[in-house]
C-alpha positions as CSV (number, residue, x, y, z in Angstrom):
1,M,0.0,0.0,0.0
2,Y,1.2,3.5,-0.9
3,V,1.7,5.8,2.1
4,S,1.4,9.5,1.3
5,L,2.6,12.5,3.3
6,K,-1.1,13.1,4.0
7,D,-1.2,9.8,5.8
8,V,1.9,10.8,7.9
9,A,0.3,14.1,8.8
10,A,-3.0,12.5,9.8
11,R,-1.2,9.9,12.0
12,S,1.0,12.5,13.7
13,R,-1.9,14.9,14.2
14,A,0.0,17.6,12.3
15,S,-0.9,19.7,9.3
16,F,0.3,18.5,5.8
17,Q,2.5,21.6,5.5
18,I,4.2,21.1,8.9
19,A,4.8,17.4,8.2
20,S,6.3,18.3,4.8
21,K,8.6,20.9,6.4
22,V,9.8,18.5,9.1
23,L,10.5,15.6,6.8
24,S,12.4,17.9,4.4
25,G,14.5,19.4,7.2
26,Q,12.8,22.8,7.3
27,A,10.9,22.4,10.6
28,G,11.0,26.1,11.5
29,V,9.1,27.1,14.6
30,V,7.3,24.0,16.0
31,S,7.4,22.4,19.4
32,T,10.0,19.7,20.1
33,E,7.4,17.0,20.3
34,T,5.9,17.7,16.8
35,P,9.0,16.7,14.7
36,E,9.4,13.6,16.9
37,R,5.7,12.7,16.3
38,I,6.0,13.2,12.6
39,R,9.2,11.2,12.2
40,A,7.7,8.4,14.3
41,A,4.6,8.3,12.2
42,A,6.6,8.3,9.0
43,S,8.7,5.4,10.3
44,D,5.7,3.4,11.6
45,L,3.9,3.8,8.3
46,G,7.0,3.1,6.2
47,Y,6.7,6.4,4.4
48,A,9.1,7.1,1.6
49,P,9.1,10.5,-0.3
50,N,7.5,10.3,-3.8
51,A,9.9,11.6,-6.3
52,L,7.1,12.3,-8.8
53,A,5.3,14.4,-6.2
54,R,8.3,16.7,-6.0
55,T,8.0,17.8,-9.6
56,S,5.8,20.7,-10.5
57,S,3.9,18.8,-13.1
58,L,3.8,15.3,-14.4
59,T,2.9,14.5,-18.1
60,I,2.2,11.0,-19.3
61,G,1.9,10.5,-23.0
62,V,0.4,7.2,-24.2
63,L,-0.6,5.8,-27.6
64,T,-4.2,4.8,-27.0
65,D,-7.2,5.9,-24.9
66,D,-7.1,2.4,-23.3
67,M,-3.6,3.1,-22.1
68,A,-4.8,6.6,-20.9
69,A,-7.6,4.9,-18.9
70,G,-5.0,2.6,-17.3
71,A,-2.8,5.6,-16.3
72,L,-5.8,7.5,-15.0
73,T,-6.8,4.5,-12.9
74,A,-3.2,3.9,-11.6
75,L,-2.4,7.5,-10.6
76,P,-4.6,7.7,-7.5
77,E,-3.0,4.5,-6.3
78,H,0.2,6.5,-6.1
79,G,-1.3,9.6,-4.5
80,L,-1.5,11.5,-7.9
81,G,-4.4,12.8,-9.9
82,V,-5.4,14.7,-13.0
83,P,-5.5,17.7,-13.3
84,A,-4.0,18.5,-9.8
85,D,-0.7,16.7,-10.4
86,G,-0.3,16.6,-14.1
87,S,-1.8,15.3,-17.3
88,V,-2.4,12.2,-19.4
89,A,-2.5,12.6,-23.2
90,S,-3.4,9.9,-25.8
91,C,-3.2,9.8,-29.6
92,D,-6.5,8.1,-30.6
93,D,-10.2,8.9,-30.2
94,L,-12.2,6.1,-28.6
95,P,-15.6,6.4,-27.0
96,F,-13.9,6.3,-23.6
97,A,-13.4,10.0,-23.8
98,A,-17.1,10.6,-23.5
99,Y,-16.9,9.5,-19.8
100,L,-14.2,12.0,-18.8
101,P,-15.0,15.5,-17.4
102,A,-15.3,18.0,-20.3
103,E,-12.3,20.1,-19.1
104,L,-10.0,17.0,-19.5
105,V,-11.0,16.2,-23.1
106,V,-9.5,17.6,-26.3
107,H,-10.5,15.6,-29.4
108,G,-10.8,12.4,-27.3
109,S,-7.4,12.8,-25.5
110,A,-7.3,13.1,-21.8
111,V,-5.3,16.2,-20.9
112,S,-5.1,18.6,-17.9
113,P,-5.5,22.3,-18.0
114,P,-2.1,24.1,-17.9
115,N,-0.6,24.7,-14.4
116,P,-0.6,28.4,-13.4
């Protein structure tokens, strides 16, 4: 099972932002107990930082809408999603695209709006 930073934050009763800062060595002004709680939760859960989550945007290009459907299904299993974390684009135009939210469809390809 994939363990996200949100899981660590919830287990340690800390905010996502504080957990992120503590685990990246930027704790700032927090009580002495908070970093200990966060590190213990990360260790207990087997948390490992997700290298993809550190990028500003993820783009996955695939050849078919079937492959795009697989990518869209797999992303949440790794704590990622469209359009929040990136995009998935395919080259064909299957009926599958009719089931996607309108803002994610351009000529049958699943895409995300550009990141600001």
